[in-house]
N, CA and C atoms of all chains as a GROMACS GRO file, in nm:
protein
  651
    1MET      N    1   4.254  11.484  10.896
    1MET     CA    2   4.281  11.522  10.758
    1MET      C    3   4.340  11.406  10.682
    2GLN      N    4   4.437  11.340  10.747
    2GLN     CA    5   4.506  11.230  10.683
    2GLN      C    6   4.408  11.116  10.652
    3SER      N    7   4.331  11.081  10.755
    3SER     CA    8   4.238  10.969  10.738
    3SER      C    9   4.131  11.004  10.635
    4PHE      N   10   4.096  11.131  10.631
    4PHE     CA   11   3.998  11.176  10.533
    4PHE      C   12   4.051  11.155  10.392
    5VAL      N   13   4.176  11.196  10.374
    5VAL     CA   14   4.239  11.181  10.242
    5VAL      C   15   4.244  11.034  10.205
    6GLU      N   16   4.285  10.951  10.301
    6GLU     CA   17   4.296  10.807  10.275
    6GLU      C   18   4.161  10.748  10.239
    7ALA      N   19   4.062  10.787  10.313
    7ALA     CA   20   3.928  10.734  10.290
    7ALA      C   21   3.880  10.769  10.150
    8VAL      N   22   3.898  10.894  10.114
    8VAL     CA   23   3.852  10.938   9.982
    8VAL      C   24   3.930  10.865   9.873
    9CYS      N   25   4.061  10.854   9.892
    9CYS     CA   26   4.145  10.788   9.792
    9CYS      C   27   4.101  10.641   9.777
   10HIS      N   28   4.074  10.577   9.890
   10HIS     CA   29   4.034  10.437   9.888
   10HIS      C   30   3.903  10.422   9.812
   11ARG      N   31   3.812  10.508   9.838
   11ARG     CA   32   3.678  10.496   9.779
   11ARG      C   33   3.683  10.522   9.627
   12VAL      N   34   3.756  10.626   9.589
   12VAL     CA   35   3.754  10.664   9.448
   12VAL      C   36   3.856  10.585   9.367
   13GLY      N   37   3.950  10.521   9.437
   13GLY     CA   38   4.046  10.439   9.366
   13GLY      C   39   4.154  10.521   9.296
   14ARG      N   40   4.194  10.475   9.180
   14ARG     CA   41   4.309  10.536   9.114
   14ARG      C   42   4.285  10.680   9.073
   15ARG      N   43   4.161  10.707   9.042
   15ARG     CA   44   4.132  10.841   8.993
   15ARG      C   45   4.169  10.948   9.094
   16ALA      N   46   4.178  10.907   9.220
   16ALA     CA   47   4.203  11.004   9.326
   16ALA      C   48   4.352  11.030   9.350
   17ALA      N   49   4.438  10.974   9.264
   17ALA     CA   50   4.582  10.987   9.288
   17ALA      C   51   4.625  11.133   9.298
   18GLY      N   52   4.560  11.218   9.224
   18GLY     CA   53   4.600  11.359   9.225
   18GLY      C   54   4.533  11.440   9.334
   19PHE      N   55   4.448  11.376   9.412
   19PHE     CA   56   4.369  11.451   9.510
   19PHE      C   57   4.454  11.521   9.618
   20PRO      N   58   4.548  11.449   9.681
   20PRO     CA   59   4.630  11.516   9.783
   20PRO      C   60   4.706  11.634   9.723
   21LEU      N   61   4.746  11.616   9.600
   21LEU     CA   62   4.820  11.722   9.533
   21LEU      C   63   4.733  11.846   9.519
   22LEU      N   64   4.608  11.823   9.484
   22LEU     CA   65   4.513  11.933   9.468
   22LEU      C   66   4.493  12.003   9.602
   23VAL      N   67   4.472  11.922   9.706
   23VAL     CA   68   4.453  11.980   9.840
   23VAL      C   69   4.576  12.062   9.878
   24GLY      N   70   4.692  12.004   9.850
   24GLY     CA   71   4.817  12.074   9.883
   24GLY      C   72   4.828  12.204   9.808
   25ALA      N   73   4.796  12.202   9.681
   25ALA     CA   74   4.805  12.324   9.600
   25ALA      C   75   4.711  12.430   9.655
   26LEU      N   76   4.591  12.388   9.694
   26LEU     CA   77   4.494  12.482   9.749
   26LEU      C   78   4.545  12.540   9.881
   27ALA      N   79   4.602  12.452   9.963
   27ALA     CA   80   4.655  12.497  10.092
   27ALA      C   81   4.766  12.599  10.068
   28LEU      N   82   4.851  12.569   9.972
   28LEU     CA   83   4.962  12.659   9.939
   28LEU      C   84   4.908  12.796   9.898
   29ALA      N   85   4.814  12.794   9.805
   29ALA     CA   86   4.758  12.921   9.758
   29ALA      C   87   4.695  12.997   9.875
   30GLY      N   88   4.623  12.922   9.960
   30GLY     CA   89   4.558  12.984  10.075
   30GLY      C   90   4.657  13.049  10.168
   31CYS      N   91   4.762  12.976  10.202
   31CYS     CA   92   4.862  13.029  10.294
   31CYS      C   93   4.925  13.154  10.237
   32VAL      N   94   4.960  13.150  10.111
   32VAL     CA   95   5.031  13.263  10.051
   32VAL      C   96   4.942  13.387  10.050
   33THR      N   97   4.814  13.368  10.016
   33THR     CA   98   4.727  13.486  10.008
   33THR      C   99   4.701  13.545  10.146
   34ILE      N  100   4.678  13.456  10.242
   34ILE     CA  101   4.641  13.504  10.375
   34ILE      C  102   4.758  13.576  10.440
   35ASN      N  103   4.879  13.529  10.410
   35ASN     CA  104   4.990  13.572  10.492
   35ASN      C  105   5.062  13.697  10.448
   36ILE      N  106   5.008  13.768  10.349
   36ILE     CA  107   5.074  13.891  10.310
   36ILE      C  108   5.021  14.004  10.396
   37TYR      N  109   5.093  14.031  10.501
   37TYR     CA  110   5.051  14.129  10.599
   37TYR      C  111   5.115  14.263  10.568
   38PHE      N  112   5.063  14.368  10.628
   38PHE     CA  113   5.123  14.499  10.607
   38PHE      C  114   5.238  14.518  10.706
   39PRO      N  115   5.359  14.543  10.658
   39PRO     CA  116   5.475  14.557  10.747
   39PRO      C  117   5.477  14.696  10.811
   40ALA      N  118   5.408  14.709  10.922
   40ALA     CA  119   5.387  14.840  10.983
   40ALA      C  120   5.518  14.907  11.024
   41ALA      N  121   5.608  14.829  11.084
   41ALA     CA  122   5.733  14.889  11.131
   41ALA      C  123   5.817  14.938  11.013
   42ALA      N  124   5.824  14.858  10.909
   42ALA     CA  125   5.901  14.897  10.791
   42ALA      C  126   5.840  15.021  10.727
   43ALA      N  127   5.708  15.026  10.726
   43ALA     CA  128   5.640  15.142  10.667
   43ALA      C  129   5.670  15.268  10.746
   44GLU      N  130   5.675  15.254  10.878
   44GLU     CA  131   5.706  15.369  10.963
   44GLU      C  132   5.846  15.422  10.934
   45GLN      N  133   5.939  15.328  10.920
   45GLN     CA  134   6.077  15.368  10.889
   45GLN      C  135   6.084  15.439  10.754
   46ALA      N  136   6.016  15.383  10.658
   46ALA     CA  137   6.016  15.442  10.524
   46ALA      C  138   5.955  15.582  10.529
   47ALA      N  139   5.844  15.595  10.603
   47ALA     CA  140   5.778  15.725  10.616
   47ALA      C  141   5.873  15.826  10.680
   48ASP      N  142   5.941  15.784  10.785
   48ASP     CA  143   6.032  15.876  10.854
   48ASP      C  144   6.143  15.924  10.761
   49ARG      N  145   6.194  15.832  10.682
   49ARG     CA  146   6.302  15.871  10.592
   49ARG      C  147   6.254  15.973  10.490
   50ILE      N  148   6.136  15.949  10.438
   50ILE     CA  149   6.082  16.041  10.336
   50ILE      C  150   6.047  16.176  10.399
   51ILE      N  151   5.986  16.173  10.516
   51ILE     CA  152   5.948  16.298  10.582
   51ILE      C  153   6.072  16.381  10.617
   52ASP      N  154   6.175  16.314  10.668
   52ASP     CA  155   6.299  16.385  10.700
   52ASP      C  156   6.354  16.456  10.577
   53GLU      N  157   6.341  16.388  10.464
   53GLU     CA  158   6.391  16.444  10.339
   53GLU      C  159   6.305  16.563  10.295
   54VAL      N  160   6.176  16.546  10.298
   54VAL     CA  161   6.084  16.649  10.248
   54VAL      C  162   6.087  16.772  10.340
   55TRP      N  163   6.091  16.748  10.468
   55TRP     CA  164   6.089  16.859  10.564
   55TRP      C  165   6.231  16.904  10.604
   56GLN      N  166   6.330  16.839  10.545
   56GLN     CA  167   6.470  16.875  10.573
   56GLN      C  168   6.501  16.868  10.722
   57LEU      N  169   6.459  16.761  10.784
   57LEU     CA  170   6.485  16.742  10.926
   57LEU      C  171   6.614  16.664  10.941
   58LYS      N  172   6.714  16.732  10.988
   58LYS     CA  173   6.840  16.662  11.013
   58LYS      C  174   6.862  16.659  11.163
   59SER      N  175   6.777  16.584  11.230
   59SER     CA  176   6.784  16.581  11.376
   59SER      C  177   6.902  16.495  11.421
   60GLY      N  178   6.909  16.470  11.550
   60GLY     CA  179   7.024  16.399  11.607
   60GLY      C  180   7.026  16.251  11.576
   61GLU      N  181   6.931  16.203  11.497
   61GLU     CA  182   6.932  16.062  11.465
   61GLU      C  183   7.055  16.026  11.382
   62ALA      N  184   7.120  15.920  11.423
   62ALA     CA  185   7.245  15.882  11.358
   62ALA      C  186   7.221  15.849  11.212
   63PRO      N  187   7.296  15.911  11.124
   63PRO     CA  188   7.285  15.875  10.982
   63PRO      C  189   7.341  15.736  10.961
   64LYS      N  190   7.279  15.660  10.872
   64LYS     CA  191   7.312  15.517  10.862
   64LYS      C  192   7.450  15.491  10.806
   65ALA      N  193   7.465  15.512  10.677
   65ALA     CA  194   7.591  15.474  10.614
   65ALA      C  195   7.667  15.597  10.564
   66ASP      N  196   7.617  15.713  10.601
   66ASP     CA  197   7.678  15.835  10.549
   66ASP      C  198   7.816  15.861  10.608
   67GLY      N  199   7.836  15.817  10.730
   67GLY     CA  200   7.961  15.846  10.797
   67GLY      C  201   7.962  15.990  10.844
   68PRO      N  202   8.065  16.029  10.916
   68PRO     CA  203   8.069  16.164  10.973
   68PRO      C  204   8.118  16.268  10.874
   69ALA      N  205   8.147  16.226  10.751
   69ALA     CA  206   8.209  16.317  10.655
   69ALA      C  207   8.113  16.421  10.602
   70ALA      N  208   7.983  16.396  10.611
   70ALA     CA  209   7.887  16.490  10.554
   70ALA      C  210   7.804  16.553  10.666
   71PRO      N  211   7.854  16.659  10.726
   71PRO     CA  212   7.786  16.715  10.841
   71PRO      C  213   7.655  16.787  10.806
   72GLN      N  214   7.651  16.867  10.700
   72GLN     CA  215   7.532  16.947  10.672
   72GLN      C  216   7.474  16.925  10.533
   73GLY      N  217   7.553  16.868  10.445
   73GLY     CA  218   7.511  16.857  10.306
   73GLY      C  219   7.388  16.770  10.290
   74GLU      N  220   7.326  16.778  10.177
   74GLU     CA  221   7.210  16.695  10.152
   74GLU      C  222   7.253  16.551  10.138
   75ALA      N  223   7.171  16.463  10.193
   75ALA     CA  224   7.210  16.323  10.199
   75ALA      C  225   7.198  16.252  10.066
   76LYS      N  226   7.157  16.324   9.965
   76LYS     CA  227   7.140  16.251   9.839
   76LYS      C  228   7.180  16.335   9.721
   77MET      N  229   4.882  10.686  10.468
   77MET     CA  230   4.998  10.765  10.507
   77MET      C  231   5.073  10.814  10.384
   78LYS      N  232   5.092  10.720  10.290
   78LYS     CA  233   5.165  10.758  10.170
   78LYS      C  234   5.092  10.867  10.092
   79ALA      N  235   4.961  10.853  10.093
   79ALA     CA  236   4.881  10.949  10.017
   79ALA      C  237   4.898  11.090  10.069
   80ALA      N  238   4.929  11.104  10.197
   80ALA     CA  239   4.936  11.236  10.257
   80ALA      C  240   5.073  11.301  10.237
   81ARG      N  241   5.167  11.226  10.186
   81ARG     CA  242   5.304  11.281  10.179
   81ARG      C  243   5.317  11.403  10.089
   82PRO      N  244   5.262  11.400   9.967
   82PRO     CA  245   5.273  11.520   9.882
   82PRO      C  246   5.210  11.642   9.949
   83PHE      N  247   5.103  11.614  10.020
   83PHE     CA  248   5.035  11.722  10.089
   83PHE      C  249   5.128  11.787  10.192
   84LEU      N  250   5.196  11.701  10.268
   84LEU     CA  251   5.287  11.753  10.371
   84LEU      C  252   5.402  11.831  10.307
   85ILE      N  253   5.452  11.778  10.197
   85ILE     CA  254   5.563  11.846  10.130
   85ILE      C  255   5.519  11.984  10.082
   86LEU      N  256   5.400  11.987  10.026
   86LEU     CA  257   5.350  12.115   9.976
   86LEU      C  258   5.328  12.214  10.091
   87LEU      N  259   5.278  12.160  10.202
   87LEU     CA  260   5.254  12.246  10.318
   87LEU      C  261   5.385  12.307  10.365
   88LEU      N  262   5.487  12.222  10.369
   88LEU     CA  263   5.619  12.269  10.411
   88LEU      C  264   5.669  12.378  10.315
   89ALA      N  265   5.650  12.352  10.186
   89ALA     CA  266   5.693  12.450  10.086
   89ALA      C  267   5.619  12.582  10.107
   90ALA      N  268   5.491  12.571  10.140
   90ALA     CA  269   5.412  12.692  10.162
   90ALA      C  270   5.468  12.770  10.280
   91MET      N  271   5.501  12.698  10.387
   91MET     CA  272   5.552  12.766  10.506
   91MET      C  273   5.685  12.834  10.477
   92LEU      N  274   5.769  12.764  10.402
   92LEU     CA  275   5.899  12.821  10.367
   92LEU      C  276   5.882  12.947  10.282
   93SER      N  277   5.790  12.942  10.189
   93SER     CA  278   5.770  13.058  10.103
   93SER      C  279   5.717  13.176  10.182
   94GLN      N  280   5.637  13.146  10.285
   94GLN     CA  281   5.591  13.255  10.372
   94GLN      C  282   5.707  13.320  10.444
   95ALA      N  283   5.796  13.235  10.495
   95ALA     CA  284   5.911  13.288  10.567
   95ALA      C  285   5.993  13.377  10.475
   96GLY      N  286   6.009  13.332  10.352
   96GLY     CA  287   6.084  13.411  10.254
   96GLY      C  288   6.017  13.544  10.227
   97ALA      N  289   5.885  13.541  10.214
   97ALA     CA  290   5.812  13.665  10.188
   97ALA      C  291   5.827  13.759  10.307
   98ALA      N  292   5.820  13.706  10.428
   98ALA     CA  293   5.831  13.789  10.547
   98ALA      C  294   5.967  13.856  10.552
   99LEU      N  295   6.072  13.781  10.516
   99LEU     CA  296   6.206  13.837  10.517
   99LEU      C  297   6.220  13.947  10.412
  100ALA      N  298   6.161  13.921  10.296
  100ALA     CA  299   6.172  14.017  10.187
  100ALA      C  300   6.103  14.149  10.223
  101GLN      N  301   6.008  14.142  10.318
  101GLN     CA  302   5.932  14.262  10.353
  101GLN      C  303   5.992  14.338  10.470
  102ALA      N  304   6.113  14.302  10.510
  102ALA     CA  305   6.174  14.370  10.624
  102ALA      C  306   6.190  14.518  10.595
  103ASN      N  307   6.207  14.555  10.470
  103ASN     CA  308   6.216  14.696  10.433
  103ASN      C  309   6.121  14.726  10.319
  104LEU      N  310   6.075  14.849  10.317
  104LEU     CA  311   5.991  14.890  10.205
  104LEU      C  312   6.077  14.959  10.101
  105GLU      N  313   6.050  14.927   9.978
  105GLU     CA  314   6.122  14.990   9.867
  105GLU      C  315   6.072  15.134   9.851
  106ILE      N  316   6.163  15.231   9.866
  106ILE     CA  317   6.122  15.370   9.842
  106ILE      C  318   6.218  15.441   9.747
  107ASN      N  319   6.313  15.366   9.693
  107ASN     CA  320   6.410  15.428   9.604
  107ASN      C  321   6.373  15.407   9.458
  108THR      N  322   6.269  15.475   9.415
  108THR     CA  323   6.234  15.470   9.273
  108THR      C  324   6.234  15.612   9.219
  109PRO      N  325   6.253  15.626   9.090
  109PRO     CA  326   6.254  15.761   9.031
  109PRO      C  327   6.126  15.838   9.060
  110ALA      N  328   6.012  15.769   9.055
  110ALA     CA  329   5.884  15.837   9.077
  110ALA      C  330   5.876  15.891   9.220
  111ILE      N  331   5.917  15.811   9.316
  111ILE     CA  332   5.912  15.855   9.455
  111ILE      C  333   6.011  15.969   9.478
  112ALA      N  334   6.129  15.958   9.419
  112ALA     CA  335   6.229  16.064   9.434
  112ALA      C  336   6.178  16.196   9.377
  113ALA      N  337   6.110  16.188   9.264
  113ALA     CA  338   6.058  16.310   9.201
  113ALA      C  339   5.951  16.374   9.289
  114LEU      N  340   5.866  16.291   9.348
  114LEU     CA  341   5.761  16.343   9.436
  114LEU      C  342   5.823  16.408   9.560
  115GLN      N  343   5.925  16.343   9.613
  115GLN     CA  344   5.994  16.399   9.729
  115GLN      C  345   6.050  16.537   9.699
  116ARG      N  346   6.113  16.550   9.583
  116ARG     CA  347   6.171  16.679   9.546
  116ARG      C  348   6.063  16.785   9.533
  117SER      N  349   5.957  16.748   9.468
  117SER     CA  350   5.846  16.841   9.447
  117SER      C  351   5.790  16.889   9.581
  118MET      N  352   5.772  16.796   9.674
  118MET     CA  353   5.716  16.832   9.804
  118MET      C  354   5.815  16.912   9.887
  119GLN      N  355   5.941  16.881   9.870
  119GLN     CA  356   6.045  16.953   9.944
  119GLN      C  357   6.047  17.100   9.901
  120GLN      N  358   6.033  17.122   9.771
  120GLN     CA  359   6.033  17.260   9.722
  120GLN      C  360   5.910  17.335   9.772
  121ARG      N  361   5.796  17.268   9.772
  121ARG     CA  362   5.673  17.332   9.816
  121ARG      C  363   5.674  17.360   9.965
  122HIS      N  364   5.746  17.280  10.037
  122HIS     CA  365   5.744  17.291  10.183
  122HIS      C  366   5.783  17.431  10.232
  123ALA      N  367   5.881  17.488  10.167
  123ALA     CA  368   5.926  17.622  10.208
  123ALA      C  369   5.810  17.722  10.200
  124GLN      N  370   5.724  17.705  10.102
  124GLN     CA  371   5.610  17.795  10.088
  124GLN      C  372   5.501  17.764  10.191
  125LEU      N  373   5.494  17.639  10.230
  125LEU     CA  374   5.388  17.599  10.324
  125LEU      C  375   5.421  17.633  10.469
  126VAL      N  376   5.550  17.636  10.500
  126VAL     CA  377   5.590  17.655  10.641
  126VAL      C  378   5.523  17.775  10.708
  127PRO      N  379   5.522  17.894  10.645
  127PRO     CA  380   5.457  18.006  10.714
  127PRO      C  381   5.310  17.980  10.745
  128PHE      N  382   5.246  17.904  10.660
  128PHE     CA  383   5.103  17.877  10.682
  128PHE      C  384   5.082  17.771  10.791
  129TYR      N  385   5.175  17.677  10.801
  129TYR     CA  386   5.170  17.584  10.915
  129TYR      C  387   5.188  17.664  11.044
  130ALA      N  388   5.286  17.755  11.040
  130ALA     CA  389   5.322  17.829  11.161
  130ALA      C  390   5.210  17.922  11.206
  131SER      N  391   5.139  17.981  11.111
  131SER     CA  392   5.032  18.074  11.147
  131SER      C  393   4.903  17.999  11.182
  132GLY      N  394   4.900  17.870  11.159
  132GLY     CA  395   4.779  17.793  11.188
  132GLY      C  396   4.678  17.796  11.075
  133ALA      N  397   4.715  17.856  10.965
  133ALA     CA  398   4.623  17.859  10.851
  133ALA      C  399   4.604  17.720  10.794
  134VAL      N  400   4.712  17.644  10.793
  134VAL     CA  401   4.709  17.509  10.737
  134VAL      C  402   4.750  17.410  10.845
  135GLY      N  403   4.683  17.298  10.850
  135GLY     CA  404   4.716  17.195  10.947
  135GLY      C  405   4.725  17.058  10.882
  136LEU      N  406   4.770  16.962  10.962
  136LEU     CA  407   4.788  16.825  10.913
  136LEU      C  408   4.668  16.740  10.954
  137THR      N  409   4.629  16.652  10.865
  137THR     CA  410   4.517  16.564  10.898
  137THR      C  411   4.568  16.423  10.923
  138ARG      N  412   4.487  16.346  10.990
  138ARG     CA  413   4.531  16.211  11.027
  138ARG      C  414   4.539  16.117  10.908
  139ASP      N  415   4.473  16.154  10.800
  139ASP     CA  416   4.479  16.068  10.682
  139ASP      C  417   4.593  16.108  10.588
  140GLY      N  418   4.693  16.175  10.644
  140GLY     CA  419   4.813  16.202  10.567
  140GLY      C  420   4.802  16.315  10.467
  141ASN      N  421   4.707  16.403  10.487
  141ASN     CA  422   4.692  16.519  10.400
  141ASN      C  423   4.720  16.649  10.477
  142VAL      N  424   4.711  16.760  10.405
  142VAL     CA  425   4.708  16.891  10.470
  142VAL      C  426   4.571  16.951  10.439
  143ALA      N  427   4.528  17.043  10.526
  143ALA     CA  428   4.396  17.103  10.506
  143ALA      C  429   4.397  17.248  10.555
  144LEU      N  430   4.309  17.328  10.496
  144LEU     CA  431   4.294  17.465  10.541
  144LEU      C  432   4.226  17.462  10.678
  145ARG      N  433   4.290  17.522  10.776
  145ARG     CA  434   4.234  17.519  10.911
  145ARG      C  435   4.165  17.650  10.943
  146ASP      N  436   4.231  17.760  10.907
  146ASP     CA  437   4.177  17.891  10.942
  146ASP      C  438   4.205  17.989  10.829
  147ALA      N  439   4.105  18.008  10.745
  147ALA     CA  440   4.123  18.097  10.630
  147ALA      C  441   4.150  18.240  10.675
  148ASN      N  442   4.100  18.276  10.794
  148ASN     CA  443   4.119  18.413  10.843
  148ASN      C  444   4.265  18.443  10.876
  149ALA      N  445   4.343  18.338  10.895
  149ALA     CA  446   4.485  18.358  10.925
  149ALA      C  447   4.563  18.391  10.798
  150VAL      N  448   4.496  18.388  10.685
  150VAL     CA  449   4.564  18.416  10.558
  150VAL      C  450   4.518  18.552  10.506
  151PRO      N  451   4.611  18.640  10.477
  151PRO     CA  452   4.573  18.767  10.415
  151PRO      C  453   4.499  18.741  10.284
  152LEU      N  454   4.398  18.823  10.260
  152LEU     CA  455   4.309  18.800  10.145
  152LEU      C  456   4.382  18.773  10.013
  153PRO      N  457   4.484  18.852   9.980
  153PRO     CA  458   4.549  18.828   9.849
  153PRO      C  459   4.618  18.692   9.839
  154GLN      N  460   4.644  18.631   9.953
  154GLN     CA  461   4.718  18.504   9.950
  154GLN      C  462   4.627  18.381   9.954
  155ARG      N  463   4.499  18.404   9.968
  155ARG     CA  464   4.410  18.288   9.992
  155ARG      C  465   4.412  18.190   9.875
  156GLN      N  466   4.411  18.245   9.757
  156GLN     CA  467   4.411  18.155   9.640
  156GLN      C  468   4.540  18.073   9.636
  157GLN      N  469   4.647  18.142   9.670
  157GLN     CA  470   4.777  18.073   9.669
  157GLN      C  471   4.777  17.958   9.769
  158VAL      N  472   4.721  17.982   9.887
  158VAL     CA  473   4.717  17.875   9.988
  158VAL      C  474   4.636  17.757   9.939
  159ASN      N  475   4.521  17.786   9.883
  159ASN     CA  476   4.437  17.677   9.833
  159ASN      C  477   4.509  17.596   9.725
  160ALA      N  478   4.580  17.667   9.640
  160ALA     CA  479   4.654  17.599   9.534
  160ALA      C  480   4.766  17.512   9.594
  161LEU      N  481   4.833  17.568   9.695
  161LEU     CA  482   4.940  17.492   9.761
  161LEU      C  483   4.885  17.365   9.825
  162ILE      N  484   4.773  17.379   9.894
  162ILE     CA  485   4.712  17.264   9.961
  162ILE      C  486   4.673  17.157   9.859
  163ALA      N  487   4.610  17.201   9.751
  163ALA     CA  488   4.566  17.105   9.650
  163ALA      C  489   4.686  17.032   9.589
  164ALA      N  490   4.790  17.109   9.557
  164ALA     CA  491   4.909  17.048   9.495
  164ALA      C  492   4.977  16.953   9.592
  165GLU      N  493   4.985  16.994   9.718
  165GLU     CA  494   5.050  16.910   9.819
  165GLU      C  495   4.974  16.779   9.836
  166ASN      N  496   4.843  16.787   9.845
  166ASN     CA  497   4.764  16.665   9.865
  166ASN      C  498   4.771  16.573   9.743
  167GLN      N  499   4.784  16.634   9.627
  167GLN     CA  500   4.798  16.554   9.506
  167GLN      C  501   4.931  16.476   9.509
  168ASP      N  502   5.037  16.546   9.547
  168ASP     CA  503   5.168  16.481   9.557
  168ASP      C  504   5.166  16.372   9.664
  169ARG      N  505   5.102  16.403   9.775
  169ARG     CA  506   5.098  16.304   9.884
  169ARG      C  507   5.023  16.179   9.840
  170ALA      N  508   4.910  16.198   9.774
  170ALA     CA  509   4.834  16.081   9.727
  170ALA      C  510   4.918  15.999   9.631
  171ALA      N  511   4.988  16.070   9.542
  171ALA     CA  512   5.074  15.999   9.445
  171ALA      C  513   5.186  15.926   9.517
  172LEU      N  514   5.240  15.989   9.621
  172LEU     CA  515   5.349  15.928   9.697
  172LEU      C  516   5.302  15.797   9.762
  173TYR      N  517   5.188  15.800   9.829
  173TYR     CA  518   5.138  15.679   9.896
  173TYR      C  519   5.111  15.569   9.793
  174ARG      N  520   5.055  15.610   9.680
  174ARG     CA  521   5.024  15.513   9.575
  174ARG      C  522   5.152  15.453   9.518
  175GLU      N  523   5.252  15.539   9.497
  175GLU     CA  524   5.377  15.493   9.437
  175GLU      C  525   5.452  15.398   9.530
  176ILE      N  526   5.451  15.427   9.660
  176ILE     CA  527   5.520  15.338   9.753
  176ILE      C  528   5.453  15.200   9.752
  177ALA      N  529   5.320  15.201   9.754
  177ALA     CA  530   5.248  15.074   9.750
  177ALA      C  531   5.282  14.998   9.622
  178ARG      N  532   5.287  15.072   9.511
  178ARG     CA  533   5.314  15.009   9.382
  178ARG      C  534   5.457  14.959   9.371
  179ALA      N  535   5.550  15.039   9.423
  179ALA     CA  536   5.692  15.001   9.416
  179ALA      C  537   5.717  14.871   9.491
  180ASN      N  538   5.629  14.840   9.586
  180ASN     CA  539   5.644  14.717   9.663
  180ASN      C  540   5.550  14.607   9.615
  181GLY      N  541   5.490  14.632   9.501
  181GLY     CA  542   5.403  14.530   9.442
  181GLY      C  543   5.277  14.502   9.519
  182ARG      N  544   5.235  14.596   9.605
  182ARG     CA  545   5.115  14.578   9.686
  182ARG      C  546   5.027  14.702   9.681
  183PRO      N  547   4.960  14.724   9.570
  183PRO     CA  548   4.875  14.844   9.557
  183PRO      C  549   4.772  14.855   9.670
  184GLU      N  550   4.734  14.738   9.726
  184GLU     CA  551   4.630  14.741   9.830
  184GLU      C  552   4.684  14.795   9.963
  185TRP      N  553   4.812  14.817   9.973
  185TRP     CA  554   4.869  14.874  10.096
  185TRP      C  555   4.854  15.025  10.104
  186GLU      N  556   4.806  15.084   9.996
  186GLU     CA  557   4.805  15.232   9.988
  186GLU      C  558   4.739  15.295  10.110
  187THR      N  559   4.626  15.240  10.152
  187THR     CA  560   4.554  15.297  10.267
  187THR      C  561   4.637  15.288  10.395
  188ASP      N  562   4.700  15.173  10.415
  188ASP     CA  563   4.784  15.155  10.533
  188ASP      C  564   4.903  15.249  10.531
  189ILE      N  565   4.961  15.265  10.413
  189ILE     CA  566   5.076  15.354  10.400
  189ILE      C  567   5.033  15.497  10.429
  190ARG      N  568   4.918  15.535  10.378
  190ARG     CA  569   4.865  15.669  10.403
  190ARG      C  570   4.845  15.691  10.554
  191ALA      N  571   4.789  15.591  10.620
  191ALA     CA  572   4.764  15.603  10.764
  191ALA      C  573   4.895  15.616  10.842
  192THR      N  574   4.994  15.536  10.799
  192THR     CA  575   5.125  15.544  10.865
  192THR      C  576   5.185  15.682  10.848
  193PHE      N  577   5.181  15.733  10.726
  193PHE     CA  578   5.234  15.867  10.701
  193PHE      C  579   5.157  15.971  10.782
  194GLY      N  580   5.024  15.955  10.789
  194GLY     CA  581   4.943  16.049  10.864
  194GLY      C  582   4.994  16.066  11.006
  195GLN      N  583   5.025  15.952  11.068
  195GLN     CA  584   5.079  15.956  11.205
  195GLN      C  585   5.216  16.021  11.210
  196ARG      N  586   5.300  15.984  11.114
  196ARG     CA  587   5.440  16.030  11.120
  196ARG      C  588   5.454  16.179  11.089
  197TRP      N  589   5.374  16.230  10.994
  197TRP     CA  590   5.379  16.373  10.966
  197TRP      C  591   5.347  16.449  11.096
  198ILE      N  592   5.241  16.405  11.164
  198ILE     CA  593   5.198  16.473  11.286
  198ILE      C  594   5.306  16.462  11.394
  199GLU      N  595   5.359  16.341  11.404
  199GLU     CA  596   5.464  16.317  11.505
  199GLU      C  597   5.583  16.410  11.484
  200LYS      N  598   5.618  16.433  11.357
  200LYS     CA  599   5.739  16.511  11.327
  200LYS      C  600   5.709  16.659  11.306
  201ALA      N  601   5.584  16.699  11.318
  201ALA     CA  602   5.550  16.840  11.299
  201ALA      C  603   5.613  16.925  11.409
  202GLN      N  604   5.640  17.049  11.374
  202GLN     CA  605   5.704  17.137  11.472
  202GLN      C  606   5.603  17.184  11.576
  203PRO      N  607   5.652  17.217  11.696
  203PRO     CA  608   5.563  17.272  11.798
  203PRO      C  609   5.497  17.399  11.746
  204GLY      N  610   5.369  17.411  11.771
  204GLY     CA  611   5.296  17.529  11.723
  204GLY      C  612   5.213  17.501  11.600
  205TRP      N  613   5.248  17.394  11.528
  205TRP     CA  614   5.170  17.356  11.412
  205TRP      C  615   5.042  17.284  11.458
  206TYR      N  616   4.944  17.283  11.370
  206TYR     CA  617   4.816  17.222  11.406
  206TYR      C  618   4.796  17.089  11.336
  207TYR      N  619   4.728  17.000  11.404
  207TYR     CA  620   4.687  16.874  11.340
  207TYR      C  621   4.545  16.842  11.384
  208ARG      N  622   4.476  16.767  11.303
  208ARG     CA  623   4.338  16.731  11.335
  208ARG      C  624   4.338  16.601  11.414
  209SER      N  625   4.279  16.605  11.532
  209SER     CA  626   4.278  16.486  11.619
  209SER      C  627   4.176  16.386  11.567
  210ALA      N  628   4.177  16.269  11.632
  210ALA     CA  629   4.085  16.163  11.591
  210ALA      C  630   3.940  16.210  11.602
  211GLY      N  631   3.914  16.297  11.699
  211GLY     CA  632   3.778  16.348  11.717
  211GLY      C  633   3.737  16.452  11.614
  212GLY      N  634   3.834  16.498  11.534
  212GLY     CA  635   3.802  16.594  11.430
  212GLY      C  636   3.833  16.739  11.468
  213THR      N  637   3.874  16.761  11.592
  213THR     CA  638   3.907  16.899  11.634
  213THR      C  639   4.055  16.926  11.606
  214TRP      N  640   4.085  17.054  11.583
  214TRP     CA  641   4.223  17.092  11.558
  214TRP      C  642   4.297  17.107  11.690
  215VAL      N  643   4.418  17.053  11.693
  215VAL     CA  644   4.499  17.058  11.813
  215VAL      C  645   4.630  17.126  11.778
  216ARG      N  646   4.674  17.215  11.868
  216ARG     CA  647   4.802  17.282  11.848
  216ARG      C  648   4.910  17.200  11.915
  217LYS      N  649   5.014  17.170  11.840
  217LYS     CA  650   5.122  17.089  11.898
  217LYS      C  651   5.207  17.167  11.996
   0.00000   0.00000   0.00000
């Protein structure tokens, strides 16, 4: 890659000064687009929280920041 | 060598921004007014749906919906009510999946979110309730 860039820059001369920058910008855009993955674990947690709320499931799972002060009341 | 330096810097910046994005995605945003409203609506409807889940009239599908499983399990005068409940519930669920995707700035995640919910609803369903298996047959939990 490096030698390719050098070769092209050498051949085209000054006009090619912005070429590596262009390649870099393209690489950046490519990386960002490709790398937005679906966060499956986070989605599962979010789903569980919503389902517990909708179905009123207050199972033995430890409540996060509620503390022991709210034994039966609605969490929200 | 010098010519490649901006490229390397940009590449590094790209990698760092990916790491930042990955960290930002550790949790999904679900605390929006729209999502809260849908949750309330579904919570209220749930009380009406429970008897139908229990009788096997209504079951859960893998794509995160509910469906009529056995119309014969519903007394004739209630059939319209069940259909209305199912339609309303599926409408809320679709809106919920869409809203979660939107709240996180990723509308294209809607399908994945729906699939995740599909699994979790079934996982958390009570024993005796029905869900549709991958093969399409109804299974009693």
